[in-house]
N, C-alpha and C positions, 0 to 999 in steps of 0.2 A: 748671638747670631741666631736667626730664625731657623728652626729645624727644617730639614729637607722634606718636601711633600712626597708621598708615595708615588711611584711612577705609574701605578695602575689604580683605577677607581676601586677595584675589588682586591684589597690587599690581603695577605695571609693573616690568620688569627694571631693576635699578640699574646705572648706568654708573660704573665705577671708573676713576680716573686713576692711572697708575703712572709714576713718574719713573725713567728709565734713567740710568745714570751719565753718559752723554754729554750729558745735558740734554734728550734727545728725549722728548716726551710721547706715549704711546700710550693708546688707549682700549680697555678690556676690558668686555664685557657679561656681567654676572652673572645667569645664568638659574636659579640654585639656588632662588630664591624664587617662581618661576613654576610654580604647581601647578594651573593652570586645568584642569578636567575636559575630556576630549576626547570629543565625541559619536561614537558608533560605530553603524553600521548593524546590524540584527539579522542573524544568520547566514542565508545564502541558503536552507539547508535548511528553516529554520523558516518562512520566507516561502512556500516551495514547498508545505509541508505545510498551511499556513493556506489557501492557494488550493484545494488538493485537498479539504480539509475543507469549504470553502464550496461546492464543486461537489457533494459528496455530499449536503449539506443541501438544496440546491436540487433535485437529482434526486429525492430522497425526498419533498420537499414539493410540487414543481410538475410534475415529469416532464421528460423530455428535450426535448420540443418547446418548452418555455417557458424553457429555459436558454440564455443568451447569454454571450459573453465579458464584456459590460458588467455583466450581473447578477452574474456570479461575482466580478468585480473589486470591485463594490460590497459584496457579502456578505463578502468577505475583507478589506475595508478597505484595498485597494491601488488604485493607478491602473491604467487599462487598459494603459498602457505597462509598468508593473511586472509585470502578468500576462504580457504578451507576451514579456517578458525570459525567463521560465521556460517558457512554452508558446506557441509561435508561432501556434497555431490551436486551434479547438475540438476537432479530431481529436486533436491532440497532448495536449490537456488530458484527454480521455477515456482516451487510451492511458496517460497517467501514473496515472490512477485504477486502471486494470486492473492495472498493474504493482504498485501498492501493495497492491491486494487479494491479489495473489499472494504478496507478502511477508508479509502478515498470515496467510495460510494456512500458509506455511512455519513461522512462529512458533508458530501454534496446534498444528501437528503436533509440533514439538519439545516443547512444553509437555505435550501429551497422552501422549507417550512410547510411542505405538503404531507399528506398521509402516505404511509408505506404503499398502499394500493395504487394511488395515483402515480407515485414515483415508479412503481414496478410496471405500470401499463404505458408509460410514456414511450414515444417513438424516439429513434436515435437522431441526433443532430450533429452538426459539424464538430462541436466541442468533444464529442465522444469517439471521433475517428480513431485516434491513437489507442484508446481503451479497447475498441473493437479489434484492432489489429493485434493487440497483446493477448486478448482472449482467443483469437484465432490460433495464435502460437500455443496457447494453453491446450486447446483442443487437439492440435497436432501432437503435443507431448502426451496427452492422454491416449491417443490412438497408437502411440509407439510403445506402450507398456504391455501390449499383448494380453489385455484382460487382467493383468495382475494389479492389485490395488497398491499404489505407491503414494508418496508424499503429495504429489500434485493432485491426484484424485481425492485424497483426504482433505486437502485444502479447499478444493472446490465444493466438496460435500459440506464442510463446515460453513462456508460462505452461504450456500444455498439454504442450509438449515436455519441460519440467522434470519434470512429474508422470510422463510416460511413461518418462523415463530412470530415475526412482526406482522405478517398478514393475518395469522390466526388470532392475534391479540386484538385486531380491529374488527373482526366479524364474529357475531354470535353463532352464525351457521358455518361449521367447518367445510361443508360442501361448497358454499359460495366462496370461501377463502381459497379452496383448491381450484375452483374455476378461474378465479382471478390469477392465481399463480400460473396455471397452464396457459392462459391467454398471454400473460406477460412473457413467459418462456418462448411462446411462438413468435411474438414480436421481436424478441432479441435474436432468436435463431434466424429469422428472416434477414435481419440486419447483418448477422455474421456471414450469411451465405451471399450477401450482396443483392438480395431480391428487392424489387421496388417497394418503397414505403407506402402504407395505406393512404387513401385520400384523407386529408386532415379533418374535414367535416365528418366524414363517416367514422373516423377513428374517435373523434370527440363523442359521437353518439354511442359508440360501443362502450367507451369508458363510463359515460353517464348511465347506460343501461346496467353495466356490471356493478356499479356503485350505488344502484337504486335511486338515481336522480332522474330517471326517465321511465315512466310506466311501460310495461310490455304492451305491444300492439295486439288488440283483440282480432281474431280471425274474421275476415270479411268486412272489417270496418276501415274506412280511410284514415290516413294519418291527418293530424291537424294541419290545415293549410291546403289539403288536397281538394280539388273540385269535386262536387257531388253530382 
């Protein structure tokens, strides 16, 4: 008669009996048939990103004042304890978002293939609308700390220092690098405040002048193309 097949695909380990020459019996557990799947936790990085994604959605949809650790945890589908494992406070959560925004900017710079200075002086476009809104939330968070340096402020300082180092590496003259940085900061601040963007042609000429691609106009002399 054919042996009865196990009712379950994953049967219990089989115990084998082996007779030693001296007559002593030992038991050996055969685990070769135990193929039960082992549940694994998702990588910590994916959970962290899921939490930051939830934070960004809530900031864009509700604003900073309406965002709590509980609401972010619920939006991310994790427990509050799971959120606190990665971010011990709301300040740390916002700092994590700032650092990830900086990483996105670095990636966009690499994909654009331009110099740091050109990237820093660019005007805002539709694709950066969400990033602007998130940085507006960051500024609101910075204003809420009453002058005390917290994790959000430290994250912003680290990001700005990275950009500053990149600009200084491209210019022999540190004064010129600082001028470019200040001009870029002004362009971004105007965008954050919702002010009108500069005329595209005028902006191009400003960038060319700052990057040394256009000679400075001599006093009293007409520009090229002007009537004499």
